[in-house]
C-alpha positions as CSV (number, residue, x, y, z in Angstrom):
1,X,97.0,103.9,82.3
2,X,98.3,100.6,83.4
3,X,98.1,97.5,81.0
4,X,95.0,95.6,81.3
5,X,92.8,98.0,83.0
6,X,89.6,99.1,81.1
7,X,89.6,102.6,80.0
8,X,87.0,104.6,82.1
9,X,87.2,102.2,85.0
10,X,87.9,103.4,88.5
11,X,90.8,101.3,88.7
12,X,92.2,103.0,85.6
13,X,92.0,106.3,87.0
14,X,93.8,105.2,90.4
15,X,96.4,103.7,88.2
16,X,97.5,107.3,86.9
17,X,100.7,108.6,88.9
18,X,99.5,111.2,91.4
19,X,95.8,110.9,91.2
20,X,95.8,109.2,94.7
21,X,97.4,111.9,96.4
22,X,95.0,114.3,94.4
23,X,92.1,112.4,96.0
24,X,93.8,112.7,99.4
25,X,94.1,116.4,99.2
26,X,90.4,116.4,97.9
27,X,89.2,114.5,101.0
28,X,91.1,116.6,103.5
29,X,90.0,119.9,102.2
30,X,86.4,119.0,101.6
31,X,86.3,117.7,105.1
32,X,87.6,121.1,106.4
33,X,84.7,122.8,104.4
34,X,82.1,121.0,105.7
35,X,83.4,121.1,109.4
36,X,83.9,125.1,108.8
37,X,80.2,125.3,107.8
38,X,79.0,123.6,110.9
39,X,81.1,125.9,113.1
40,X,80.0,129.0,111.3
41,X,76.3,128.1,111.6
42,X,76.7,127.5,115.2
43,X,78.5,130.8,116.0
44,X,75.9,132.9,114.1
45,X,72.9,131.0,115.8
46,X,74.5,131.4,119.2
47,X,75.1,135.1,118.7
48,X,71.8,136.3,117.0
49,X,69.1,133.4,117.5
50,X,68.0,134.6,114.4
51,X,66.8,132.8,111.2
52,X,67.1,136.2,109.3
53,X,71.0,136.4,110.2
54,X,71.4,132.6,109.3
55,X,69.9,133.4,106.0
56,X,71.9,136.5,105.4
57,X,75.2,134.7,106.2
58,X,74.2,131.7,104.1
59,X,73.4,134.1,101.1
60,X,76.7,136.2,101.4
61,X,78.6,132.9,101.7
62,X,77.0,131.3,98.5
63,X,77.4,134.5,96.7
64,X,81.1,135.0,97.6
65,X,81.8,131.4,96.6
66,X,79.8,131.9,93.2
67,X,81.6,135.2,92.3
68,X,84.9,133.6,93.1
69,X,84.1,130.5,91.0
70,X,83.6,132.7,88.0
71,X,86.9,134.4,88.5
72,X,88.7,131.3,89.4
73,X,88.4,129.9,85.8
74,X,90.3,132.9,84.5
75,X,92.8,132.3,87.4
76,X,93.4,128.5,86.5
77,X,93.8,129.3,82.8
78,X,96.4,131.9,83.1
79,X,98.9,130.3,85.6
80,X,100.1,126.9,86.3
81,X,97.3,124.8,88.0
82,X,99.2,123.0,90.4
83,X,100.8,126.1,91.9
84,X,97.2,127.7,91.8
85,X,95.9,124.9,93.9
86,X,98.8,125.2,96.5
87,X,98.8,128.7,97.0
88,X,95.1,129.1,97.4
89,X,95.0,126.5,99.8
90,X,97.6,128.3,101.7
91,X,95.5,131.5,101.4
92,X,92.6,129.8,102.6
93,X,94.5,128.5,105.6
94,X,95.5,132.2,106.6
95,X,91.6,133.2,106.2
96,X,90.5,130.4,108.5
97,X,93.0,131.1,110.9
98,X,91.9,135.0,111.1
99,X,88.4,133.4,111.3
100,X,89.4,131.6,114.2
101,X,91.2,134.6,115.9
102,X,88.0,136.8,115.4
103,X,85.6,134.3,116.8
104,X,88.1,133.7,120.2
105,X,88.1,137.7,120.6
106,X,84.2,137.6,120.7
107,X,84.1,140.1,117.9
108,X,80.9,141.4,116.5
109,X,78.9,139.2,114.3
110,X,79.5,141.5,111.3
111,X,83.4,140.8,111.6
112,X,82.6,137.2,111.6
113,X,80.4,137.4,108.6
114,X,83.1,139.2,106.7
115,X,85.7,136.7,107.5
116,X,83.7,133.8,106.6
117,X,82.7,135.3,103.1
118,X,86.7,136.1,102.6
119,X,87.3,132.5,103.3
120,X,84.3,131.2,100.9
121,X,86.0,133.8,98.1
122,X,89.2,132.0,98.5
123,X,87.7,128.5,98.4
124,X,85.7,129.6,95.5
125,X,88.7,130.3,93.3
126,X,90.2,127.0,93.9
127,X,87.0,124.9,92.4
128,X,87.6,125.6,88.7
129,X,91.2,125.2,88.8
130,X,90.5,121.8,90.9
131,X,88.1,120.7,88.2
132,X,90.3,121.6,85.1
133,X,93.3,119.7,86.7
134,X,91.5,116.3,86.9
135,X,91.8,115.5,83.1
136,X,95.2,116.6,83.1
137,X,96.2,114.3,85.8
138,X,94.2,111.1,84.3
139,X,93.6,111.9,80.7
140,X,90.4,112.1,78.7
141,X,89.4,108.5,78.8
142,X,89.3,108.3,82.3
143,X,88.2,111.5,83.4
144,X,84.6,110.2,84.0
145,X,85.7,107.7,86.4
146,X,87.9,110.1,88.1
147,X,85.2,112.5,88.5
148,X,83.1,109.9,90.2
149,X,86.0,109.0,92.5
150,X,86.4,112.8,93.5
151,X,82.5,113.0,94.0
152,X,82.6,109.8,96.2
153,X,85.6,111.2,98.5
154,X,83.8,114.8,98.8
155,X,80.8,112.8,100.1
156,X,82.6,111.0,102.4
157,X,84.1,114.2,103.5
158,X,80.6,115.2,103.8
159,X,80.1,112.6,106.3
160,X,83.3,113.1,108.2
161,X,83.6,117.0,108.1
162,X,80.2,117.8,109.7
163,X,80.6,114.8,112.4
164,X,84.0,116.0,113.2
165,X,82.7,119.7,113.3
166,X,79.8,118.8,115.6
167,X,82.1,117.2,117.9
168,X,84.7,119.5,118.0
169,X,82.1,122.4,118.8
170,X,80.3,120.2,121.3
171,X,83.7,119.3,123.2
172,X,85.5,122.4,122.7
173,X,84.3,125.6,120.8
174,X,83.8,127.0,117.2
175,X,87.2,128.4,117.4
176,X,88.9,125.1,117.7
177,X,86.8,123.9,114.6
178,X,88.0,126.8,112.8
179,X,91.6,126.4,113.6
180,X,91.2,122.7,112.6
181,X,89.9,123.8,109.1
182,X,92.9,125.9,108.8
183,X,95.2,122.9,109.3
184,X,93.3,121.0,106.8
185,X,94.1,123.6,104.3
186,X,97.9,123.6,105.0
187,X,97.8,119.6,104.6
188,X,95.9,119.9,101.4
189,X,98.3,122.4,99.9
190,X,101.3,120.0,100.8
191,X,99.5,117.2,99.1
192,X,98.7,119.2,96.0
193,X,102.4,120.1,95.8
194,X,103.3,116.6,95.2
195,X,100.9,115.9,92.4
196,X,103.1,115.2,89.3
197,X,100.5,116.3,86.7
198,X,98.0,119.0,86.4
199,X,100.0,121.9,85.2
200,X,98.4,124.5,82.9
201,X,98.1,123.2,79.3
202,X,97.4,126.4,77.3
203,X,97.6,126.3,73.6
204,X,99.4,129.2,71.8
205,X,97.6,132.6,72.0
206,X,96.1,134.8,74.7
207,X,94.6,133.1,77.6
208,X,90.8,132.9,77.7
209,X,88.8,135.7,79.4
210,X,85.6,135.6,81.9
211,X,83.3,136.9,79.0
212,X,84.8,134.2,76.6
213,X,83.4,131.6,79.0
214,X,80.0,133.4,79.1
215,X,79.9,133.6,75.3
216,X,80.5,129.9,75.3
217,X,77.6,129.0,77.7
218,X,75.3,131.4,75.6
219,X,76.1,129.6,72.5
220,X,75.6,126.1,73.9
221,X,72.3,125.0,74.8
222,X,73.5,122.0,76.8
223,X,75.8,124.3,78.8
224,X,72.9,126.6,79.8
225,X,70.9,123.3,81.0
226,X,73.9,122.5,83.0
227,X,74.5,125.9,84.4
228,X,70.7,126.1,85.3
229,X,71.1,122.8,87.2
230,X,74.3,123.8,89.0
231,X,72.6,127.1,90.2
232,X,69.7,125.2,91.4
233,X,71.8,122.8,93.3
234,X,73.9,126.0,94.8
235,X,70.5,127.6,96.0
236,X,69.4,124.3,97.6
237,X,72.7,124.1,99.4
238,X,72.2,127.7,100.7
239,X,68.9,127.0,101.8
240,X,69.6,123.7,103.7
241,X,72.3,125.9,105.5
242,X,69.7,127.8,107.3
243,X,66.8,125.0,107.5
244,X,69.1,122.4,109.3
245,X,70.1,124.6,111.9
246,X,66.6,125.5,112.6
247,X,65.4,121.9,112.7
248,X,68.2,121.0,115.0
249,X,67.6,123.6,117.5
250,X,63.8,124.5,117.2
251,X,62.2,121.1,116.0
252,X,64.5,118.5,117.3
253,X,65.3,120.3,120.6
254,X,69.2,119.8,120.3
255,X,71.9,122.0,120.3
256,X,72.9,124.0,117.2
257,X,76.1,122.0,116.6
258,X,73.8,118.8,115.9
259,X,73.3,120.3,112.5
260,X,76.7,118.5,112.0
261,X,74.9,115.3,112.3
262,X,72.2,116.2,109.8
263,X,74.7,117.0,107.3
264,X,76.4,114.0,107.9
265,X,73.4,112.1,107.0
266,X,73.1,114.0,103.7
267,X,76.6,112.7,103.1
268,X,75.7,109.4,103.4
269,X,73.1,109.7,100.8
270,X,75.7,111.2,98.7
271,X,78.0,108.2,99.1
272,X,75.2,105.7,98.3
273,X,74.6,107.6,94.9
274,X,78.1,107.7,94.1
275,X,78.4,103.9,93.6
276,X,76.5,104.5,90.4
277,X,77.5,108.0,89.5
278,X,80.5,107.0,87.4
279,X,78.5,104.8,85.2
280,X,75.8,107.2,84.7
281,X,78.4,110.0,83.7
282,X,80.1,107.7,81.3
283,X,76.9,107.2,79.4
284,X,76.4,111.0,78.7
285,X,72.8,110.5,78.8
286,X,71.0,113.8,78.9
287,X,67.7,112.1,79.9
288,X,69.3,110.6,82.9
289,X,70.6,114.1,83.8
290,X,67.2,115.7,83.6
291,X,65.5,113.0,85.5
292,X,68.2,113.2,88.3
293,X,68.0,117.0,88.6
294,X,64.0,116.4,88.4
295,X,64.0,114.1,91.5
296,X,66.5,116.1,93.5
């Protein structure tokens, strides 16, 4: 940390070597994810016109992501985290490219759903490693501020990604949006490769296993509460994947691609809340956490 900067501040977090590149990779990759969400919703709704199909796809995507996130924690602890971030982004680029190809060939809806779920499995593997790399990049003192910065750029991506997705789908096609998503993963992989910190820092002994994580959660009441909040948030996200498309197409009389503008508005709210998120997180107040979850 640079001298003269208060520990736990955003400036202190940004002073760490490599964290700026880490944030840049985050915003590129996250923007591609949100862009992809818009394109998939449009493809499914245009092919089926069915809320049931939208719900099924949303469920499979969220379930794939959740399962992969659980496994990803083990992957991030067993291998060098920087290399995991690089190669999983490369794998995600390949999965997004296959999705673009399948969509361009007018494949059956089942094939598109399988490709989308495969992409979500890949991106889900990234998340635990990504989260674990943050304290390794900035240190424990500045991790709250760093996480607030990451959340902020993710919310910015939630504005830029859906807006770009809506524009690409409306002006070109969902296939172009899928291909653009693949390019964002390639760029993110190149950026993560240049982060000079964030490697695996295992202590001596065997690497942790998935059941070790389950046991740790079961033994900790605060961890159970946080996990419950997280599961609820994921459920809400999956619900909105379906709801926003139906609102855009059936209530607002807009094209299904306009779902991107609704998701963009959601991102605006996220950016506004991120202004105070770092300070709230630094206080470690359980009452504030519970209140925020209740309001949500």
